[in-house]
BADREN-747137 format. One record per residue: x negated, y negated, z negated of N, C-alpha, C, O, CB in turn. Coordinates in steps of 0.1 Angstrom, whole numbers, padded with zeros to 4 digits, always signed. Atoms other than C-alpha are relative to their C-alpha. Last residue first. Glycine has a CB too. Example, Ala and Ser with C-alpha at 12.3 -4.5 7.8 and 13.67 -1.06 7.14 Angstrom:
+0009+0011+0000-0137+0011-0071+0008-0011-0008+0003-0022-0009-0004-0005+0014-0009+0012+0000-0123+0045-0078-0009-0012+0000-0019-0012-0007+0010+0000-0012
//
This chain:
-0001+0003+0014+0190+0719+0586-0005+0011-0009-0006+0010-0021+0014-0004-0005+0012+0007+0005+0178+0723+0621+0000-0003-0014-0010-0007-0020-0001-0013+0008+0013-0007-0004+0202+0750+0631-0012-0007-0006-0021+0000-0011-0001+0001+0015+0002-0012+0008+0232+0736+0612-0013+0007+0003-0020+0012-0006+0012+0010+0002+0004+0005+0013+0228+0702+0629-0003+0012-0010-0012+0012-0018+0010-0009-0006+0014+0004-0001+0229+0720+0662-0006-0005-0013-0017-0002-0017-0002-0011+0012+0008-0012+0001+0261+0736+0651-0015-0003+0002-0023+0004-0005+0005+0011+0009+0000-0003+0014+0276+0701+0646-0008+0013-0003-0015+0014-0013+0015+0002-0005+0009+0009+0007+0266+0692+0681-0001+0003-0015-0012+0002-0021+0003-0014+0003+0014-0004-0004+0283+0723+0694-0010-0009-0006-0021-0004-0011-0001+0000+0015+0003-0012+0008+0315+0715+0674-0014+0005+0003-0021+0011-0005+0010+0010+0001+0003+0004+0013+0316+0680+0690-0005+0012-0009-0015+0011-0016+0011-0007-0007-0012+0000+0009+0315+0694+0725-0005-0003-0014-0016-0001-0018+0007+0014+0000-0004+0013+0004+0290+0687+0753+0014+0000-0007+0023-0006-0003+0001-0009+0012-0013+0003-0006+0274+0722+0755+0006-0014-0006+0004-0016-0018+0010+0011-0003-0011-0007+0006+0238+0719+0744+0013-0004+0006+0015-0014+0012+0000-0004-0015-0007-0010-0009+0213+0707+0770+0011+0008-0007+0016+0017-0001-0010+0009+0006+0007-0013+0000+0190+0691+0744+0006+0010+0009+0002+0022+0009-0001+0005-0014+0013+0003-0006+0203+0656+0753-0009+0012+0000-0019+0013+0008-0007-0011-0008+0000+0000-0015+0238+0669+0747-0014-0002+0006-0017+0003+0016+0009-0010+0005-0012+0004-0008+0234+0678+0710-0003+0000+0015-0011+0008+0020+0005-0013-0004-0013-0005+0004+0202+0676+0690+0010-0003+0010+0010-0014+0017+0004-0006-0014-0011+0007-0009+0165+0672+0698+0013+0007-0004+0014+0019-0005-0003+0001+0015-0011-0008-0004+0137+0679+0673+0010-0008+0008+0010-0020+0008+0007+0006-0013-0010+0008-0007+0103+0663+0667+0010+0010+0005+0007+0019+0012-0007-0009+0012-0009+0006+0009+0079+0678+0641+0010-0010+0006+0014-0020+0000-0008-0008-0011-0001-0005+0014+0052+0686+0666+0009-0008-0008+0009-0020-0008-0014+0001-0006+0008+0008+0009+0060+0675+0702+0002+0005-0015+0013+0009-0018+0004-0015+0000+0014-0003-0002+0072+0701+0727-0010-0008-0009-0022-0006-0008-0004-0002+0015+0005+0005-0013+0106+0698+0712-0014+0004+0002-0020+0012-0007+0002-0015+0001+0013+0007+0001+0120+0720+0684-0004-0004+0014-0003+0003+0023-0011+0008-0007-0002+0014-0004+0157+0729+0688-0012-0009-0002-0012-0021-0003+0012-0006-0007-0001+0008+0012+0151+0761+0668+0002-0015+0003+0002-0023-0006-0012+0002-0009-0013-0005+0007+0158+0783+0699+0002-0008-0013+0013-0007-0019-0001+0014-0002-0001-0015+0002+0132+0762+0718+0013+0004-0007+0022-0005-0009-0013+0005-0008+0000-0005+0014+0136+0727+0732-0001+0015+0000+0002+0022+0010+0013-0005-0007+0003-0014+0000+0129+0708+0765-0001+0004-0015-0009-0002-0023-0014+0003+0007+0012-0002+0008+0147+0674+0764-0003+0016-0001+0007+0023-0004+0002-0006-0015-0003-0002+0014+0171+0673+0793-0013+0002-0008-0023+0006-0002+0010+0012-0003+0001+0012+0008+0162+0658+0826+0004+0001-0014+0004-0009-0021+0008-0010+0006-0013+0007+0000+0175+0687+0847-0001-0014-0007+0009-0021-0007+0011+0008-0005-0003+0005-0014+0140+0700+0855+0012-0008+0001+0014-0015+0011+0000+0012+0009-0001-0011-0010+0131+0701+0818+0004-0005+0014+0005-0017+0015+0010+0011-0005-0013-0002-0005+0118+0672+0798+0000+0012+0009-0010+0016+0014+0006-0013+0007-0002-0004-0013+0087+0670+0776+0015+0002+0004+0023+0005-0005-0008+0013+0004-0013-0007-0001+0082+0651+0744+0002+0003+0015+0004-0007+0022+0011-0008-0007+0003-0014-0004+0045+0641+0741+0012+0009+0000+0011+0021-0002-0011+0006-0009-0002-0009+0012+0055+0610+0721-0003+0015+0003-0001+0023-0005+0014-0002-0005+0010+0006+0010+0042+0585+0748+0001+0009-0013-0009+0009-0021+0004-0014-0004+0013-0005-0004+0060+0607+0774-0011-0005-0010-0021+0002-0012-0004-0005+0014+0002-0013+0005+0093+0601+0756-0014+0006+0003-0020+0014-0004+0010+0010+0005+0014-0003+0003+0089+0564+0762-0002+0014-0006-0011+0016-0013-0005-0009-0010+0002+0002+0014+0126+0554+0760-0014+0005-0004-0016+0008-0016+0011+0008-0008+0003+0013+0004+0132+0547+0797-0002-0002-0015-0001-0013-0020+0010-0009+0004+0009+0009-0008+0150+0578+0807-0003-0013-0007+0006-0018-0014+0005-0002+0014+0014-0002+0004+0164+0604+0782-0010-0009+0007-0022-0010+0004-0004+0014+0002+0005+0013+0002+0201+0596+0782-0015+0000-0005-0018-0004-0016+0009-0008-0010+0006+0002+0013+0210+0630+0797-0006-0014-0001-0013-0019+0008-0010+0010-0003+0015-0001+0000+0231+0627+0828-0005-0003-0014-0001-0013-0020-0005-0010+0010+0006+0009+0008+0269+0635+0829-0015+0002+0000-0020+0013+0002+0005+0000-0015+0010-0006+0009+0292+0652+0853-0007-0012-0008-0004-0023-0006-0010+0008+0008+0006-0011-0006+0314+0644+0883-0011+0007-0009-0018+0016-0005-0007-0004+0013+0001-0010+0011+0338+0621+0866-0006+0013+0005+0000+0024+0004+0014+0002-0006+0010-0011-0003+0338+0590+0888-0001+0008-0013-0004+0003-0024-0013-0007+0004+0006-0005+0012+0371+0570+0886-0010+0011+0004-0006+0020+0011+0010+0005-0010+0008-0012-0001+0383+0550+0916-0008+0003-0013-0015-0006-0018-0011-0002+0012+0011-0002+0010+0411+0525+0915-0007+0013+0002-0001+0023+0006+0006-0001-0014+0002+0013+0006+0436+0511+0941-0012+0001-0009-0020-0009-0011+0012-0004-0008-0005+0002+0013+0437+0540+0965-0003-0014-0005-0009-0022+0001-0006+0010-0009+0000+0014+0004+0431+0551+1001+0007-0001-0014+0017+0005-0017+0008-0008+0010-0008+0002+0012+0420+0586+1009+0000-0014-0005-0011-0019-0009-0004+0010-0012+0003+0013+0007+0407+0590+1044+0010-0001-0011+0022-0001-0009+0001-0012+0011-0012+0009+0004+0406+0626+1056-0005-0013-0005-0017-0014-0010+0008+0008-0010+0003+0012+0007+0382+0649+1075+0012-0008-0003+0021-0008+0005-0010-0008+0008+0005+0011-0008+0392+0684+1083-0002-0012-0008+0000-0012-0020+0010-0003+0012-0010+0003-0011+0414+0712+1068-0005-0011+0009+0002-0015+0019+0013-0005-0006-0001-0011-0009+0385+0726+1048+0010-0002+0011+0009+0004+0022+0005+0013-0008-0007-0011+0007+0380+0691+1034+0000+0012+0010-0003+0011+0022+0014-0004-0004-0001-0012-0009+0356+0663+1044+0006+0012-0008+0000+0016-0018-0014+0004+0005+0001-0013+0006+0364+0631+1026+0000+0011+0010+0009+0011+0019+0010+0002-0011+0000-0009-0012+0361+0594+1036-0004+0014-0006-0015+0015-0012-0010-0005+0011+0010-0011-0001+0371+0575+1005+0001+0008+0012+0012+0012+0016+0001+0009-0013-0003-0010-0009+0389+0541+1005-0011+0010+0000-0023+0006+0001+0003-0005+0015+0011-0009-0002+0391+0515+0978+0004+0012+0009+0015+0017+0007-0006+0005-0014-0004-0010-0010+0413+0485+0974-0012+0008+0003-0023+0003+0006+0005-0007+0013-0006+0009-0011+0412+0462+0944+0005+0010+0010+0017+0015+0009-0011-0009+0006-0009+0010+0006+0404+0479+0910+0005-0010+0010+0012-0020+0006-0007-0007-0011-0010-0005+0010+0376+0499+0927+0007-0012-0007+0001-0023-0008-0007+0009-0010+0003+0001+0015+0359+0481+0955+0011+0005-0008+0023+0003-0005-0003-0015-0003-0008+0009+0009+0359+0487+0993-0005+0000-0014-0016+0005-0017+0014+0004+0000-0002+0014-0004+0346+0516+1012+0008-0007-0010+0016-0002-0017+0006+0000+0014-0010+0008+0007+0332+0550+1000+0000-0014+0005-0010-0020+0008-0003+0000-0015+0003+0014+0001+0314+0576+1021+0011-0007-0007+0023-0002-0007-0002-0007+0014+0010+0004-0009+0311+0613+1026-0004-0014-0001-0016-0018+0000+0005+0003+0015-0002+0014-0003+0330+0628+0997-0012-0005+0008-0023-0004+0004+0001-0008-0014+0013+0007+0001+0329+0666+1000+0003-0015+0004+0008-0018+0014-0011+0005+0010+0000+0013-0008+0361+0685+0994-0012-0008-0003-0016-0011-0015+0013-0008-0005+0010-0003-0010+0361+0722+0983+0000-0013+0010-0001-0011+0022+0004+0012+0009+0012-0008+0004+0392+0712+0963-0009+0003+0012-0004+0003+0024+0004+0013-0007+0008-0004-0012+0417+0684+0970-0012+0007-0005-0021+0001-0012-0004-0012+0009+0013-0006+0003+0443+0681+0942-0007+0004+0013-0002+0013+0020+0001+0012-0010+0006-0006-0011+0472+0657+0945-0014+0005-0003-0022-0002-0008+0000-0010+0012+0014+0003-0002+0489+0651+0912-0005+0007+0012-0004+0020+0013-0009+0004-0013+0002+0010-0010+0527+0652+0914-0014-0004+0002-0017-0014+0010+0008-0012-0003-0002+0013+0006+0535+0670+0881-0003-0012+0010-0001-0023+0007-0008-0002-0012-0014+0001+0004+0539+0703+0899+0004-0014-0006+0015-0018-0004+0004+0011-0009-0007+0003-0013+0505+0697+0915+0015-0001-0003+0022-0009+0003-0003+0012+0009+0002+0014-0004+0490+0693+0880+0008-0003+0013+0014-0013+0014-0015-0002+0002-0007+0009+0010+0506+0725+0867-0002-0014+0005+0008-0022+0005-0006+0002-0014-0014-0001-0002+0495+0745+0898+0008-0010-0009+0017-0017-0004+0005+0014-0002-0003+0007-0012+0460+0732+0896+0015+0000+0003+0021-0009+0008-0008+0006+0012+0001+0014+0003+0458+0743+0860+0003-0008+0012+0010-0018+0011-0014-0003-0005-0012+0004+0008+0471+0777+0869+0000-0014-0003+0010-0021-0003+0001+0009-0012-0011+0000-0009+0445+0781+0897+0013-0004-0007+0021-0012-0002+0002+0014+0006+0001+0012-0009+0417+0770+0874+0012+0000+0009+0018-0011+0011-0013+0001+0008-0003+0012+0009+0428+0796+0847+0000-0013+0009+0009-0021+0007-0011-0001-0011-0014+0000+0003+0430+0823+0874+0004-0011-0009+0015-0017-0008+0004+0013-0007-0008+0005-0010+0396+0814+0887+0015+0000-0003+0022-0010+0002-0002+0008+0013-0004-0011-0009+0379+0818+0854+0009-0005+0011+0017-0014+0008+0006+0012-0008-0011-0009+0005+0365+0786+0840+0003+0011+0010-0001+0010+0021+0013-0008-0003+0005-0009+0010+0332+0768+0846+0010+0010-0006+0007+0019-0014-0006-0008-0012+0009-0010-0006+0343+0753+0879-0006+0010-0010-0010+0020-0006-0011-0007+0007+0006-0006+0012+0372+0735+0862-0009+0011+0004-0006+0023+0002+0012+0005-0009+0001+0009+0012+0390+0728+0895-0006+0008-0011-0006+0020-0011+0014-0005-0004-0011-0001+0009+0381+0753+0923-0001-0012-0010-0012-0017-0012+0002+0013-0007-0011-0008-0006+0359+0756+0954+0012+0001-0009+0022+0006-0005-0005+0014+0003+0000-0014+0001+0336+0728+0942+0012+0007+0005+0022+0000+0009-0001+0004-0015+0009-0006-0010+0336+0693+0956-0001+0015-0001-0002+0022+0009-0014-0006-0002+0010-0009+0006+0366+0682+0937-0008+0007+0010-0003+0013+0019+0008+0011-0009+0009-0005-0010+0387+0652+0947-0011+0008-0007-0019+0003-0014-0006-0012+0009+0013-0006+0005+0416+0645+0924-0008+0005+0012-0002+0013+0020+0003+0011-0011+0006-0010-0009+0444+0622+0936-0013+0004-0006-0022-0004-0009-0002-0007+0014+0013-0005+0003+0467+0604+0912-0005+0010+0010+0003+0019+0014-0001+0006-0014+0002-0011-0010+0498+0582+0917-0015+0004-0002-0024-0005-0004+0002-0005+0015+0009+0001-0011+0501+0563+0885+0001+0011+0010+0005+0022+0006-0015-0001-0005-0007+0005-0012+0532+0563+0863-0009-0002+0012-0004-0006+0023+0007-0012-0003-0003+0014+0002+0518+0567+0828+0008-0006+0012+0013-0017+0011-0013-0008-0003-0012+0000+0010+0522+0605+0832+0003-0015-0004+0013-0017-0010-0004+0008-0012-0012-0003-0007+0500+0603+0863+0012-0001-0009+0023-0005-0005-0001+0014+0006-0005+0013-0004+0473+0586+0842+0013+0002+0008+0021-0007+0009-0010-0007+0008-0012+0002+0007+0470+0622+0829+0005-0014+0002+0016-0017-0003-0003+0002-0015-0011-0001-0010+0444+0625+0857+0014-0001-0007+0024-0002-0001-0001+0014+0007-0003+0013-0005+0420+0611+0831+0011+0001+0011+0018-0009+0013-0012-0007+0005-0006+0007+0011+0420+0645+0813+0005-0014+0005+0016-0019+0001-0010-0002-0012-0013-0004+0002+0415+0663+0845+0007-0007-0011+0019-0010-0011+0001+0015-0002-0009+0004-0012+0385+0643+0855+0014+0004-0002+0023-0004+0001-0005+0006+0012-0003+0014+0001+0370+0647+0820+0009-0005+0011+0018-0013+0009-0014-0008+0000-0009+0003+0012+0374+0685+0819+0003-0015+0000+0015-0019-0002-0008+0004-0012+0004-0007+0012+0361+0690+0855+0009-0004-0011+0020-0010-0009-0015-0003-0003-0011-0008+0005+0377+0681+0888-0004+0008-0012+0001+0019-0014+0006+0008+0010+0004-0010+0009+0355+0652+0900+0012+0007-0007+0021+0001-0012-0009-0006-0011+0011-0008-0006+0361+0620+0918-0006+0010-0010-0014+0006-0019-0011-0010+0006+0010-0006+0009+0394+0608+0905-0010+0008+0007-0006+0018+0013+0008+0008-0011+0007-0011-0007+0414+0585+0928-0011+0004-0010-0019-0004-0015-0007-0005+0013+0013-0003+0006+0439+0564+0908-0006+0012+0007+0000+0023+0007+0001+0003-0015+0005-0013-0006+0468+0549+0928-0014+0003-0005-0024-0004+0000+0001+0000+0016-0010-0005-0009+0489+0522+0912-0004+0013+0006+0005+0022+0007+0002-0011+0011+0005+0000-0014+0465+0519+0883+0011+0005+0009+0017+0015+0007-0013+0008+0001-0001-0013-0005+0485+0512+0850-0005+0000+0015+0001-0008+0023+0015+0006+0000-0011-0001-0010+0473+0481+0833+0000+0014+0005-0010+0022+0003-0003-0010+0012-0012+0005+0007+0451+0471+0803+0012+0000+0010+0022-0007+0008-0002-0014-0005-0010+0005-0009+0422+0493+0813+0012-0005-0007+0017+0001-0017+0004+0010+0011-0002+0014+0003+0396+0497+0786+0010-0006+0009+0012-0019+0009-0013-0007+0001-0007+0001+0012+0396+0535+0786+0002-0014-0005+0009-0017-0015-0008+0007-0011-0014-0005-0002+0388+0536+0823+0008-0002-0013+0020-0005-0013+0001+0014+0005-0008+0011-0006+0357+0514+0817+0015+0005+0001+0024-0004-0001-0005-0004+0013+0000+0012+0008+0341+0540+0794+0009-0011+0005+0018-0015-0003-0015-0006-0001-0009-0002+0011+0352+0572+0812+0000-0012-0009+0010-0015-0016-0004+0012-0008+0004-0012+0007+0336+0558+0843+0010+0002-0011+0019-0006-0013-0015-0001-0004-0002-0002+0014+0352+0533+0867-0007+0013-0005-0008+0022+0003+0015+0001-0003-0011-0009+0005+0338+0527+0901+0001+0000-0015-0008-0004-0022-0003+0014+0005-0001+0002+0015+0318+0496+0911+0011+0009-0006+0021+0004-0012+0003-0015-0003-0014+0000+0003+0324+0501+0949+0003-0002-0015+0015-0003-0019+0007+0013+0004-0005+0013-0003+0288+0492+0955+0015-0002-0003+0020-0013-0004-0002-0003+0015+0004+0010+0010+0278+0522+0936+0005-0014+0003+0009-0021-0006-0016+0000-0001-0007-0003+0013+0299+0545+0958-0004-0010-0010+0004-0016-0017-0004+0014-0004-0010+0010+0004+0290+0529+0992+0006+0002-0014+0014-0006-0018+0011+0001+0010+0000+0013-0006+0270+0559+1005+0012-0008-0004+0024-0004-0002-0001+0001+0015-0009+0000-0012+0272+0588+0980+0000-0014+0006+0002-0024-0002+0015+0004-0005+0005+0008-0011+0243+0592+0956+0008+0002+0013+0004+0008+0022-0015+0004+0003+0007-0007-0011+0262+0605+0926-0004-0009+0011+0001-0020+0013+0009+0011+0006-0006+0006-0012+0271+0583+0896-0008+0006+0012-0020+0003+0014-0002-0016+0000+0008-0001-0012+0265+0604+0865+0007-0007+0012+0019-0004+0014-0004+0014+0003-0007-0005-0012+0283+0593+0833-0010-0001+0012-0017-0010+0014+0012-0008+0003-0007+0010-0007+0260+0590+0803+0006+0005+0013+0001+0015+0019-0008-0013+0002+0001+0000-0015+0245+0615+0779+0009-0012+0005+0016-0018-0003+0005+0013+0006-0012+0000-0008+0237+0618+0742-0002+0000+0015-0013+0002+0019+0009-0012-0004-0001+0010-0010+0205+0607+0726+0012-0001+0008+0016-0011+0014-0012+0001+0009-0014-0003-0003+0204+0626+0693+0004-0010+0010+0012-0020+0007+0009-0001-0013-0005+0008-0011+0166+0628+0688+0015+0005+0003+0017+0017+0005-0008+0003+0013-0011-0007-0006+0154+0639+0654+0006-0009+0011+0011-0020+0008+0011+0005-0011-0009+0008-0008+0120+0627+0641+0010+0009+0007+0007+0020+0011-0008-0008+0011-0009-0008-0008+0098+0640+0613+0010-0009+0007+0015-0019+0002+0008+0010-0009+0005-0013-0001+0068+0624+0597+0008+0010+0008+0003+0019+0015-0002+0006-0014-0006-0010+0009+0080+0589+0604-0008+0013+0002-0014+0016+0012+0015+0002+0003+0008-0012-0001+0068+0556+0620+0006+0010-0010+0010+0006-0021-0015-0002-0002-0003-0011+0010+0089+0526+0627-0008+0012+0002-0010+0016+0014+0016+0003+0000+0007-0012-0003+0080+0493+0644+0002+0010-0011-0001+0008-0023-0015-0003+0003+0006-0007+0011+0106+0466+0641-0008+0012+0006-0003+0018+0016+0010+0004-0010+0004-0014-0002+0116+0440+0666-0005+0005-0013-0009-0002-0022-0010+0001+0011+0012-0005+0006+0134+0406+0666-0002+0015+0003+0006+0021+0009+0001-0003-0015+0012+0008-0004+0170+0397+0673-0012+0005-0007-0011+0010-0019+0002-0014-0003+0000+0014+0005+0203+0408+0658-0012-0009+0003-0013-0020-0001+0002+0000-0015-0012+0006-0006+0206+0439+0680+0001-0015-0005+0006-0023+0003+0013+0007-0004-0012+0001+0009+0171+0448+0669+0011-0007+0007+0009-0017+0014-0004-0006-0013-0005+0013-0003+0145+0458+0696+0014-0001-0008+0024+0005-0004+0002-0003+0015-0015+0003-0001+0131+0489+0680+0002-0015+0002-0002-0023-0005+0007+0005-0012-0002+0015+0001+0095+0501+0685+0015-0002+0003+0020+0003+0013-0009-0007+0010-0011+0007-0008+0092+0538+0676-0001-0015-0002-0003-0020-0012+0014+0005-0003+0000+0014+0003+0062+0559+0663+0010-0007+0010+0008-0005+0022-0014-0007+0002-0007+0003+0012+0062+0596+0660+0001-0014-0004+0002-0018-0016-0006+0008-0012-0006-0012+0007+0036+0599+0687+0006-0004-0013+0000-0010-0021-0010+0011-0002+0011-0009+0004+0030+0564+0702+0007+0012-0006+0019+0012-0009-0010-0006-0010+0012+0007-0004+0051+0536+0717-0012+0008-0003-0023+0005+0001-0001-0014-0006+0013-0004+0006+0084+0555+0716-0011-0008+0006-0012-0011+0018-0002+0015+0003+0008-0008-0009+0115+0535+0725-0013+0004-0007-0018-0003-0016-0003-0008+0013+0013-0005+0004+0143+0520+0705-0007+0007+0011+0000+0013+0020+0001+0009-0012+0005-0009-0011+0173+0498+0713-0014+0004-0003-0023-0004-0005+0001-0007+0013+0009+0006-0010+0190+0483+0682-0004+0010+0011+0002+0021+0011-0012-0006-0006-0007+0001-0013+0210+0490+0651-0009-0007+0010-0013-0019+0007+0014-0007-0002+0006+0011-0008+0190+0502+0621+0007+0000+0013+0007+0010+0020-0016+0001+0001-0005+0000-0013+0208+0523+0594-0005-0012+0008-0002-0024+0004+0016+0000+0000+0000+0013-0006+0189+0529+0562+0004+0002+0015-0001+0010+0022-0015-0006+0000+0009+0001-0012+0200+0561+0545+0000-0015+0005+0010-0021+0004+0004+0010+0011+0012+0007+0003+0215+0558+0510-0010-0002+0011-0021-0007+0010-0007+0007-0011+0012-0010+0001+0240+0585+0517-0013-0007-0004-0022+0000-0009-0002+0006+0014-0001-0008+0011+0270+0562+0508-0012+0010-0002-0016+0014-0013+0012+0008+0000+0002+0008+0012+0259+0535+0532+0000+0009-0012-0008+0008-0021+0011-0010-0001+0014+0004+0001+0255+0560+0561-0003-0008-0013-0013-0005-0020-0004-0009+0012+0008-0011+0003+0288+0576+0553-0015-0003-0001-0022+0001-0010+0002+0011+0011-0001-0004+0014+0305+0543+0552-0009+0011-0004-0015+0011-0015+0015+0002-0004+0008+0010+0007+0291+0533+0586+0001+0003-0015-0009+0001-0023+0005-0014+0003+0014-0004-0001+0304+0566+0600-0009-0010-0008-0018-0006-0014-0004+0000+0015+0002-0012+0008+0339+0559+0587-0015+0004+0000-0021+0007-0010+0008+0011+0005+0000+0004+0015+0338+0523+0600-0002+0012-0009-0010+0011-0019+0014-0006-0003+0013+0007+0002+0328+0537+0635-0001-0004-0015-0011-0003-0021+0000-0013+0009+0011-0009+0000+0356+0562+0634-0013-0007-0003-0021-0002-0011+0000+0008+0013-0001-0008+0012+0382+0536+0624-0011+0010-0001-0016+0012-0012+0013+0007-0001+0005+0008+0011+0370+0513+0652+0001+0007-0014-0008+0006-0022+0009-0013-0001+0015+0001-0001+0374+0541+0677-0005-0008-0012-0015-0005-0018-0004-0006+0013+0006-0013+0004+0410+0549+0665-0015-0001+0000-0022+0004-0009+0005+0011+0010-0002-0002+0014+0420+0512+0665-0006+0013-0004-0013+0014-0015+0014+0000-0004+0010+0008+0007+0405+0508+0700+0001+0002-0015-0010+0002-0022+0001-0015+0003+0013-0006-0002+0426+0536+0713-0011-0007-0007-0019-0001-0014-0003+0001+0015+0000-0013+0008+0458+0522+0698-0013+0007+0001-0019+0012-0009+0011+0009+0004+0001+0004+0014+0450+0487+0712-0001+0012-0009-0009+0013-0019+0011-0009-0004+0014+0003+0002+0444+0503+0746-0003-0004-0014-0013-0001-0020-0005-0012+0009+0008-0012-0001+0478+0519+0745-0015-0003-0003-0021+0005-0010+0002+0007+0015-0002-0007+0013+0493+0486+0733-0007+0014+0000-0013+0018-0010+0015+0003-0002+0007+0008+0010+0478+0467+0762+0001+0007-0013-0009+0008-0021+0005-0014+0000+0014-0005+0001+0489+0496+0785-0008-0008-0010-0018-0004-0015-0006-0001+0014+0007+0012+0005+0526+0488+0777-0015+0005-0002-0018+0009-0012+0006-0006-0013+0013-0003+0006+0545+0515+0797-0007-0014-0003-0008-0022+0006-0009+0008+0010+0010+0010-0005+0582+0511+0803-0013+0003-0007-0013+0007-0019+0005-0014-0002+0013-0001+0007+0608+0539+0800-0010-0009+0006-0013-0008+0018-0005+0015+0000+0012+0001-0009+0643+0529+0812-0013+0001-0009-0013-0006-0019+0000-0013+0008+0000+0010-0010+0670+0540+0788-0013+0001+0008-0020+0011+0008+0002-0014-0006+0008+0012+0003+0671+0573+0769+0003-0010+0011+0009-0007+0022-0015+0003-0001-0002+0010-0011+0695+0603+0768-0008-0013-0005-0005-0018-0016+0014-0003+0002+0001+0013+0006+0683+0633+0747+0001-0010+0012-0007-0009+0021-0013-0002-0008-0013+0004+0005+0694+0668+0757+0000-0014-0007+0010-0017-0014+0005+0010-0010-0001-0006+0013+0659+0683+0761+0013-0005-0007+0015-0003-0019-0012-0005-0009+0002-0015-0001+0658+0679+0799+0002+0006-0014+0004+0018-0015-0013+0003+0006-0013-0005-0004+0672+0643+0793-0001+0016+0001+0009+0022-0001+0005-0005+0013-0008-0002+0012+0640+0634+0775+0013+0007+0003+0018+0015-0005+0002-0013-0008-0007-0012-0002+0619+0638+0806+0009+0004-0012+0012+0016-0014-0010+0011+0003-0006+0000-0013+0608+0602+0808+0008+0013+0003+0018+0012+0011-0011-0001+0011-0011+0010+0000+0602+0601+0771+0007+0000+0013+0020-0001+0014-0006-0014-0003-0011-0006+0007+0582+0634+0772+0012-0010+0000+0023-0006+0002-0004+0003-0015-0005-0011-0008+0559+0620+0799+0013+0005-0007+0023+0008+0000-0010+0011+0002-0007+0006-0012+0554+0587+0781+0007+0010+0008+0018+0009+0013-0010-0008+0008-0012+0006+0005+0545+0606+0749+0009-0007+0011+0021-0005+0011-0003-0011-0011-0009-0011+0002+0521+0627+0769+0013-0005-0006+0024+0000-0002-0006+0010-0010-0006-0004-0013+0504+0596+0783+0010+0011-0002+0020+0012+0005-0011+0005+0009-0010+0011-0004+0499+0583+0747+0007+0004+0013+0019+0001+0015-0008-0013+0001-0012-0002+0008+0484+0617+0738+0010-0011+0002+0022-0008+0002-0004+0000-0015-0008-0011-0006+0460+0614+0768+0013+0003-0009+0023+0006-0003-0008+0013+0000-0007+0006-0011+0448+0580+0755+0009+0011+0007+0020+0008+0011-0010-0005+0011-0010+0009+0005+0440+0595+0721+0008-0006+0012+0020-0007+0011-0006-0011-0008-0011-0008+0006+0422+0625+0737+0011-0009-0005+0023-0006-0004-0005+0009-0012-0008-0006-0011+0402+0601+0758+0011+0008-0005+0022+0007+0001-0010+0009+0009-0008+0011-0006+0393+0581+0727+0008+0006+0012+0019+0002+0014-0009-0011+0004-0012+0002+0008+0381+0613+0710+0009-0010+0005+0022-0009+0004-0004-0003-0015-0009-0012-0001+0358+0621+0738+0013-0001-0008+0023+0002-0003-0008+0012-0004-0007+0001-0013+0345+0585+0738+0009+0012+0002+0020+0010+0007-0011-0001+0011-0011+0009+0002+0338+0588+0700+0007-0001+0013+0020-0002+0013-0005-0014-0004-0010-0007+0007+0317+0619+0708+0012-0009-0003+0024-0004-0002-0006+0006-0013-0007-0009-0009+0298+0601+0735+0011+0007-0007+0022+0010-0001-0009+0009+0008-0011-0006+0007+0288+0573+0712+0009+0009+0008+0021+0007+0009+0009-0011-0006-0014+0004-0004+0254+0564+0724+0011+0007-0008+0008+0015-0017+0002+0003+0015-0002+0010-0010+0217+0563+0716+0014-0004+0003+0017-0016+0004-0006+0005+0013-0012-0002-0007+0207+0581+0684+0003-0011+0010+0000-0023+0007+0012+0002-0009-0002+0010-0010+0173+0584+0669+0012+0003+0009+0013+0014+0015-0013-0002+0009
//
């Protein structure tokens, strides 16, 4: 049972970042002895390139399913009993499926923190940001982790970019010297980085005019921008699918509780990848497959 395409999203971010790098190199071509004219950004083409990559990956996965002989059912599923799923089919109707063994590959979704005014501001997540057909004049990125820094590459398209990180450093899981060097590189490219900054309130709407009230070590500030992207982490997609009906327990963080063999608390039910709390990288999910196979 699989819920979302977070791995495809990660690849799409990388594709968009590569487009931003091309724009950066073109603007700095003179430093390499190459003279160019005015560099213009066509975000419709950038989006088309990203969509082509995603469509190609989807087509490849569909071919693998077909070649394997496995039946692929597209729809929204939830447990209605142990080892029994009811699926609302995308094309209409429902099916009830029962199996001896079940593998959960549910993925995660962007977390929207409980900050006053944030939800009402309809912020971008990694999904919506990759569908933009324009360059944001001023992109405010809430979160200084891997995803936030990847999307800060909008600076290379020509956006003004401000990163707001609640932790004491960017990339909180990395060594301080790595985080400091990354902040230096971003700052040299014109990205404003506010660390140890707490977002108190959000006003306005993203993609129009949005203002964040932020408390920093230097005092409170108001950050005004055109677009707001939330990249403060991800939440396991485990809610609303009837896991309690299948006797599948969650841990305190909302991930499926598993042992070292990725077995859940229900007999003959396993969890794979991000929903099991595994690191959110493709190679980690591939290794989960190795463990259960």
